[in-house]
FIKOLZA-1660 file (N, C-alpha, C; in steps of 0.1 Angstrom, whole numbers, plus 5000, padded with zeros to 4 digits):
% residues 148
   i   px   py   pz ch aa at
   1 4732 4923 7115  A  X  N
   1 4728 4926 7129  A  X CA
   1 4731 4914 7138  A  X  C
   2 4727 4902 7134  A  X  N
   2 4729 4890 7143  A  X CA
   2 4744 4888 7145  A  X  C
   3 4752 4891 7135  A  X  N
   3 4766 4889 7136  A  X CA
   3 4772 4898 7146  A  X  C
   4 4768 4911 7147  A  X  N
   4 4773 4920 7157  A  X CA
   4 4768 4916 7171  A  X  C
   5 4756 4911 7172  A  X  N
   5 4751 4907 7185  A  X CA
   5 4760 4895 7190  A  X  C
   6 4762 4885 7181  A  X  N
   6 4771 4874 7185  A  X CA
   6 4784 4878 7189  A  X  C
   7 4790 4888 7182  A  X  N
   7 4803 4893 7185  A  X CA
   7 4803 4899 7200  A  X  C
   8 4793 4907 7202  A  X  N
   8 4792 4913 7216  A  X CA
   8 4790 4903 7226  A  X  C
   9 4782 4893 7224  A  X  N
   9 4779 4883 7234  A  X CA
   9 4792 4874 7237  A  X  C
  10 4799 4871 7227  A  X  N
  10 4810 4861 7229  A  X CA
  10 4824 4867 7231  A  X  C
  11 4825 4880 7227  A  X  N
  11 4839 4886 7228  A  X CA
  11 4838 4898 7238  A  X  C
  12 4830 4907 7237  A  X  N
  12 4830 4919 7245  A  X CA
  12 4824 4916 7259  A  X  C
  13 4813 4910 7260  A  X  N
  13 4807 4908 7273  A  X CA
  13 4815 4900 7283  A  X  C
  14 4821 4889 7279  A  X  N
  14 4830 4882 7289  A  X CA
  14 4842 4891 7293  A  X  C
  15 4846 4899 7284  A  X  N
  15 4858 4907 7288  A  X CA
  15 4853 4918 7298  A  X  C
  16 4841 4923 7297  A  X  N
  16 4836 4933 7307  A  X CA
  16 4834 4926 7321  A  X  C
  17 4831 4913 7321  A  X  N
  17 4828 4906 7334  A  X CA
  17 4841 4901 7340  A  X  C
  18 4851 4899 7334  A  X  N
  18 4863 4892 7339  A  X CA
  18 4874 4902 7343  A  X  C
  19 4884 4898 7349  A  X  N
  19 4895 4906 7353  A  X CA
  19 4903 4910 7341  A  X  C
  20 4911 4921 7342  A  X  N
  20 4920 4925 7332  A  X CA
  20 4933 4916 7333  A  X  C
  21 4935 4908 7323  A  X  N
  21 4946 4899 7323  A  X CA
  21 4955 4903 7311  A  X  C
  22 4968 4903 7314  A  X  N
  22 4978 4906 7303  A  X CA
  22 4990 4898 7304  A  X  C
  23 4998 4897 7293  A  X  N
  23 5010 4891 7293  A  X CA
  23 5022 4901 7292  A  X  C
  24 5018 4914 7292  A  X  N
  24 5028 4925 7289  A  X CA
  24 5030 4932 7302  A  X  C
  25 5042 4930 7308  A  X  N
  25 5045 4937 7321  A  X CA
  25 5044 4952 7321  A  X  C
  26 5048 4958 7310  A  X  N
  26 5048 4973 7309  A  X CA
  26 5033 4977 7310  A  X  C
  27 5025 4970 7302  A  X  N
  27 5010 4974 7303  A  X CA
  27 5004 4971 7316  A  X  C
  28 5008 4960 7323  A  X  N
  28 5002 4957 7336  A  X CA
  28 5006 4968 7346  A  X  C
  29 5018 4973 7346  A  X  N
  29 5022 4982 7356  A  X CA
  29 5018 4996 7352  A  X  C
  30 5016 4999 7339  A  X  N
  30 5010 5012 7335  A  X CA
  30 4996 5013 7340  A  X  C
  31 4988 5002 7338  A  X  N
  31 4974 5001 7343  A  X CA
  31 4973 5002 7358  A  X  C
  32 4982 4996 7364  A  X  N
  32 4983 4996 7379  A  X CA
  32 4985 5010 7384  A  X  C
  33 4994 5017 7378  A  X  N
  33 4997 5031 7382  A  X CA
  33 4984 5040 7379  A  X  C
  34 4978 5038 7368  A  X  N
  34 4966 5046 7365  A  X CA
  34 4954 5043 7374  A  X  C
  35 4952 5030 7377  A  X  N
  35 4940 5025 7385  A  X CA
  35 4942 5025 7400  A  X  C
  36 4955 5023 7404  A  X  N
  36 4958 5021 7418  A  X CA
  36 4956 5007 7422  A  X  C
  37 4953 4998 7412  A  X  N
  37 4951 4984 7416  A  X CA
  37 4964 4976 7417  A  X  C
  38 4965 4967 7426  A  X  N
  38 4977 4958 7427  A  X CA
  38 4977 4948 7414  A  X  C
  39 4988 4942 7413  A  X  N
  39 4990 4932 7402  A  X CA
  39 4993 4919 7407  A  X  C
  40 4985 4909 7403  A  X  N
  40 4988 4895 7407  A  X CA
  40 4997 4890 7396  A  X  C
  41 5009 4888 7400  A  X  N
  41 5020 4883 7391  A  X CA
  41 5020 4868 7391  A  X  C
  42 5019 4862 7380  A  X  N
  42 5018 4846 7379  A  X CA
  42 5030 4842 7371  A  X  C
  43 5039 4834 7377  A  X  N
  43 5050 4828 7370  A  X CA
  43 5045 4814 7366  A  X  C
  44 5045 4810 7353  A  X  N
  44 5040 4798 7349  A  X CA
  44 5048 4792 7337  A  X  C
  45 5048 4779 7336  A  X  N
  45 5054 4772 7325  A  X CA
  45 5042 4765 7317  A  X  C
  46 5036 4772 7308  A  X  N
  46 5023 4767 7302  A  X CA
  46 5023 4755 7294  A  X  C
  47 5035 4750 7290  A  X  N
  47 5035 4738 7282  A  X CA
  47 5043 4727 7288  A  X  C
  48 5047 4728 7300  A  X  N
  48 5055 4717 7306  A  X CA
  48 5052 4716 7322  A  X  C
  49 5047 4725 7328  A  X  N
  49 5045 4725 7342  A  X CA
  49 5031 4720 7346  A  X  C
  50 5030 4708 7350  A  X  N
  50 5017 4702 7353  A  X CA
  50 5009 4711 7364  A  X  C
  51 5016 4714 7374  A  X  N
  51 5008 4722 7384  A  X CA
  51 5004 4736 7379  A  X  C
  52 5012 4742 7369  A  X  N
  52 5008 4754 7364  A  X CA
  52 4996 4752 7354  A  X  C
  53 4996 4742 7346  A  X  N
  53 4985 4740 7338  A  X CA
  53 4972 4737 7346  A  X  C
  54 4973 4730 7357  A  X  N
  54 4962 4727 7365  A  X CA
  54 4957 4740 7372  A  X  C
  55 4966 4748 7377  A  X  N
  55 4962 4761 7382  A  X CA
  55 4955 4770 7372  A  X  C
  56 4960 4770 7360  A  X  N
  56 4953 4779 7350  A  X CA
  56 4939 4773 7347  A  X  C
  57 4938 4760 7345  A  X  N
  57 4925 4754 7341  A  X CA
  57 4915 4754 7352  A  X  C
  58 4920 4751 7364  A  X  N
  58 4910 4749 7375  A  X CA
  58 4908 4761 7384  A  X  C
  59 4916 4771 7383  A  X  N
  59 4915 4783 7392  A  X CA
  59 4915 4796 7383  A  X  C
  60 4926 4799 7377  A  X  N
  60 4928 4812 7372  A  X CA
  60 4919 4816 7360  A  X  C
  61 4915 4806 7353  A  X  N
  61 4906 4809 7341  A  X CA
  61 4892 4807 7344  A  X  C
  62 4888 4804 7356  A  X  N
  62 4874 4801 7359  A  X CA
  62 4866 4814 7360  A  X  C
  63 4854 4814 7358  A  X  N
  63 4844 4825 7359  A  X CA
  63 4844 4830 7373  A  X  C
  64 4844 4821 7383  A  X  N
  64 4844 4826 7397  A  X CA
  64 4857 4834 7400  A  X  C
  65 4868 4829 7397  A  X  N
  65 4880 4837 7399  A  X CA
  65 4881 4850 7391  A  X  C
  66 4878 4850 7379  A  X  N
  66 4878 4862 7371  A  X CA
  66 4868 4872 7376  A  X  C
  67 4857 4868 7380  A  X  N
  67 4847 4878 7385  A  X CA
  67 4852 4884 7398  A  X  C
  68 4858 4876 7406  A  X  N
  68 4864 4881 7419  A  X CA
  68 4875 4891 7416  A  X  C
  69 4883 4888 7407  A  X  N
  69 4895 4896 7404  A  X CA
  69 4892 4909 7397  A  X  C
  70 4881 4910 7390  A  X  N
  70 4878 4921 7381  A  X CA
  70 4879 4935 7387  A  X  C
  71 4874 4937 7399  A  X  N
  71 4875 4951 7404  A  X CA
  71 4886 4952 7415  A  X  C
  72 4893 4941 7417  A  X  N
  72 4903 4942 7428  A  X CA
  72 4918 4942 7424  A  X  C
  73 4922 4936 7413  A  X  N
  73 4935 4936 7408  A  X CA
  73 4936 4933 7393  A  X  C
  74 4948 4935 7388  A  X  N
  74 4952 4932 7374  A  X CA
  74 4960 4919 7375  A  X  C
  75 4959 4911 7365  A  X  N
  75 4966 4898 7364  A  X CA
  75 4976 4899 7353  A  X  C
  76 4989 4896 7357  A  X  N
  76 5000 4896 7348  A  X CA
  76 5006 4882 7347  A  X  C
  77 5004 4875 7336  A  X  N
  77 5009 4862 7334  A  X CA
  77 5022 4862 7327  A  X  C
  78 5033 4857 7334  A  X  N
  78 5045 4856 7328  A  X CA
  78 5048 4841 7324  A  X  C
  79 5051 4838 7312  A  X  N
  79 5052 4824 7309  A  X CA
  79 5066 4820 7304  A  X  C
  80 5070 4808 7310  A  X  N
  80 5083 4803 7306  A  X CA
  80 5082 4789 7300  A  X  C
  81 5077 4789 7288  A  X  N
  81 5075 4777 7281  A  X CA
  81 5088 4770 7277  A  X  C
  82 5087 4757 7274  A  X  N
  82 5098 4750 7268  A  X CA
  82 5097 4748 7253  A  X  C
  83 5086 4747 7248  A  X  N
  83 5084 4745 7234  A  X CA
  83 5078 4757 7226  A  X  C
  84 5068 4763 7232  A  X  N
  84 5062 4774 7227  A  X CA
  84 5071 4786 7226  A  X  C
  85 5070 4794 7215  A  X  N
  85 5079 4805 7213  A  X CA
  85 5072 4818 7218  A  X  C
  86 5078 4826 7225  A  X  N
  86 5072 4839 7228  A  X CA
  86 5082 4850 7224  A  X  C
  87 5078 4862 7221  A  X  N
  87 5086 4873 7216  A  X CA
  87 5098 4876 7226  A  X  C
  88 5110 4878 7220  A  X  N
  88 5122 4880 7227  A  X CA
  88 5121 4892 7237  A  X  C
  89 5114 4902 7234  A  X  N
  89 5112 4914 7242  A  X CA
  89 5104 4910 7255  A  X  C
  90 5094 4901 7254  A  X  N
  90 5087 4896 7265  A  X CA
  90 5096 4886 7273  A  X  C
  91 5104 4878 7267  A  X  N
  91 5113 4869 7275  A  X CA
  91 5122 4878 7283  A  X  C
  92 5128 4888 7278  A  X  N
  92 5137 4897 7286  A  X CA
  92 5129 4903 7298  A  X  C
  93 5117 4908 7296  A  X  N
  93 5109 4914 7307  A  X CA
  93 5106 4903 7317  A  X  C
  94 5102 4891 7313  A  X  N
  94 5099 4881 7322  A  X CA
  94 5111 4876 7330  A  X  C
  95 5123 4876 7323  A  X  N
  95 5135 4872 7331  A  X CA
  95 5139 4882 7341  A  X  C
  96 5137 4895 7338  A  X  N
  96 5140 4906 7347  A  X CA
  96 5130 4905 7359  A  X  C
  97 5118 4902 7357  A  X  N
  97 5108 4900 7368  A  X CA
  97 5112 4888 7377  A  X  C
  98 5116 4877 7370  A  X  N
  98 5120 4865 7376  A  X CA
  98 5132 4867 7385  A  X  C
  99 5142 4875 7381  A  X  N
  99 5154 4878 7389  A  X CA
  99 5150 4884 7402  A  X  C
 100 5140 4893 7402  A  X  N
 100 5137 4900 7414  A  X CA
 100 5126 4892 7423  A  X  C
 101 5116 4886 7416  A  X  N
 101 5105 4880 7423  A  X CA
 101 5105 4865 7423  A  X  C
 102 5113 4858 7415  A  X  N
 102 5113 4844 7415  A  X CA
 102 5127 4838 7412  A  X  C
 103 5137 4843 7420  A  X  N
 103 5151 4838 7417  A  X CA
 103 5152 4823 7419  A  X  C
 104 5144 4817 7427  A  X  N
 104 5145 4802 7429  A  X CA
 104 5138 4795 7418  A  X  C
 105 5132 4801 7408  A  X  N
 105 5126 4794 7397  A  X CA
 105 5114 4785 7401  A  X  C
 106 5106 4789 7410  A  X  N
 106 5094 4781 7414  A  X CA
 106 5082 4783 7404  A  X  C
 107 5077 4772 7400  A  X  N
 107 5065 4772 7391  A  X CA
 107 5055 4763 7396  A  X  C
 108 5042 4767 7397  A  X  N
 108 5038 4781 7395  A  X CA
 108 5041 4789 7408  A  X  C
 109 5042 4802 7406  A  X  N
 109 5044 4811 7417  A  X CA
 109 5036 4823 7415  A  X  C
 110 5029 4827 7425  A  X  N
 110 5020 4839 7425  A  X CA
 110 5024 4849 7436  A  X  C
 111 5024 4862 7431  A  X  N
 111 5027 4873 7441  A  X CA
 111 5017 4884 7438  A  X  C
 112 5014 4891 7449  A  X  N
 112 5005 4902 7447  A  X CA
 112 5015 4914 7449  A  X  C
 113 5016 4923 7439  A  X  N
 113 5025 4934 7439  A  X CA
 113 5017 4947 7439  A  X  C
 114 5022 4957 7446  A  X  N
 114 5016 4970 7446  A  X CA
 114 5019 4977 7434  A  X  C
 115 5012 4988 7431  A  X  N
 115 5013 4996 7419  A  X CA
 115 5028 5000 7417  A  X  C
 116 5036 5001 7427  A  X  N
 116 5050 5005 7425  A  X CA
 116 5059 4993 7426  A  X  C
 117 5054 4981 7423  A  X  N
 117 5061 4968 7421  A  X CA
 117 5067 4963 7435  A  X  C
 118 5062 4968 7446  A  X  N
 118 5067 4962 7458  A  X CA
 118 5058 4949 7461  A  X  C
 119 5064 4939 7466  A  X  N
 119 5057 4926 7469  A  X CA
 119 5049 4928 7482  A  X  C
 120 5036 4926 7480  A  X  N
 120 5026 4926 7492  A  X CA
 120 5025 4913 7498  A  X  C
 121 5025 4903 7489  A  X  N
 121 5023 4889 7495  A  X CA
 121 5028 4879 7484  A  X  C
 122 5034 4868 7489  A  X  N
 122 5037 4857 7480  A  X CA
 122 5028 4845 7484  A  X  C
 123 5022 4839 7475  A  X  N
 123 5012 4828 7477  A  X CA
 123 5021 4815 7475  A  X  C
 124 5023 4807 7485  A  X  N
 124 5032 4797 7485  A  X CA
 124 5026 4782 7483  A  X  C
 125 5013 4781 7485  A  X  N
 125 5007 4768 7483  A  X CA
 125 5001 4766 7470  A  X  C
 126 4998 4754 7466  A  X  N
 126 4991 4751 7454  A  X CA
 126 4976 4752 7456  A  X  C
 127 4969 4759 7448  A  X  N
 127 4955 4761 7450  A  X CA
 127 4947 4752 7440  A  X  C
 128 4939 4743 7446  A  X  N
 128 4932 4734 7438  A  X CA
 128 4918 4739 7434  A  X  C
 129 4913 4750 7441  A  X  N
 129 4900 4755 7438  A  X CA
 129 4901 4770 7437  A  X  C
 130 4892 4777 7429  A  X  N
 130 4892 4792 7430  A  X CA
 130 4890 4797 7444  A  X  C
 131 4881 4790 7452  A  X  N
 131 4877 4795 7464  A  X CA
 131 4889 4796 7474  A  X  C
 132 4898 4786 7473  A  X  N
 132 4910 4786 7481  A  X CA
 132 4919 4798 7479  A  X  C
 133 4921 4801 7466  A  X  N
 133 4930 4813 7463  A  X CA
 133 4922 4826 7466  A  X  C
 134 4909 4827 7463  A  X  N
 134 4902 4838 7466  A  X CA
 134 4902 4841 7481  A  X  C
 135 4900 4831 7490  A  X  N
 135 4901 4833 7504  A  X CA
 135 4914 4840 7508  A  X  C
 136 4925 4835 7503  A  X  N
 136 4938 4840 7507  A  X CA
 136 4940 4855 7501  A  X  C
 137 4935 4857 7489  A  X  N
 137 4936 4870 7482  A  X CA
 137 4928 4880 7490  A  X  C
 138 4916 4876 7494  A  X  N
 138 4907 4885 7502  A  X CA
 138 4914 4890 7515  A  X  C
 139 4920 4881 7522  A  X  N
 139 4928 4884 7534  A  X CA
 139 4939 4893 7531  A  X  C
 140 4947 4890 7521  A  X  N
 140 4958 4898 7517  A  X CA
 140 4954 4912 7513  A  X  C
 141 4944 4913 7505  A  X  N
 141 4939 4926 7500  A  X CA
 141 4934 4935 7512  A  X  C
 142 4927 4929 7522  A  X  N
 142 4923 4936 7534  A  X CA
 142 4935 4941 7541  A  X  C
 143 4945 4933 7543  A  X  N
 143 4957 4937 7550  A  X CA
 143 4964 4948 7543  A  X  C
 144 4964 4947 7530  A  X  N
 144 4972 4958 7522  A  X CA
 144 4964 4970 7522  A  X  C
 145 4951 4970 7522  A  X  N
 145 4943 4982 7523  A  X CA
 145 4944 4989 7537  A  X  C
 146 4945 4980 7548  A  X  N
 146 4946 4985 7561  A  X CA
 146 4960 4992 7563  A  X  C
 147 4970 4988 7556  A  X  N
 147 4984 4993 7558  A  X CA
 147 4985 5006 7550  A  X  C
 148 4976 5009 7541  A  X  N
 148 4977 5022 7533  A  X CA
 148 4973 5034 7541  A  X  C
% end
């Protein structure tokens, strides 16, 4: 009984509180089509890009950001590591997304995409705090909803 309770507390409960995050583009856009939520597309280099690592640790993985994102959008993290290996099928999907949304190879780069993969907004600055990114996302989401 105690084991089940610990499992629920440490694995399921945080998942219910936080945003839906995936590394699978097909799943992200399938969920976006089902839910009508936009996708926050994150281009990162998780094992070499210092600003990417800082963004992940100080902003994207924080409770504050995950709670904000939960009901508003899905998060798709595309990783371009130098040392870590990722499946070839994911590499192909990430490269296809990069050709369209990140041809300049900027890391980190964040874009908010509509459920039909149209770019709603590109976030060009580095965000040192969850609040800074949340503020810009709130503004962008309001503008996107007003345009619908």
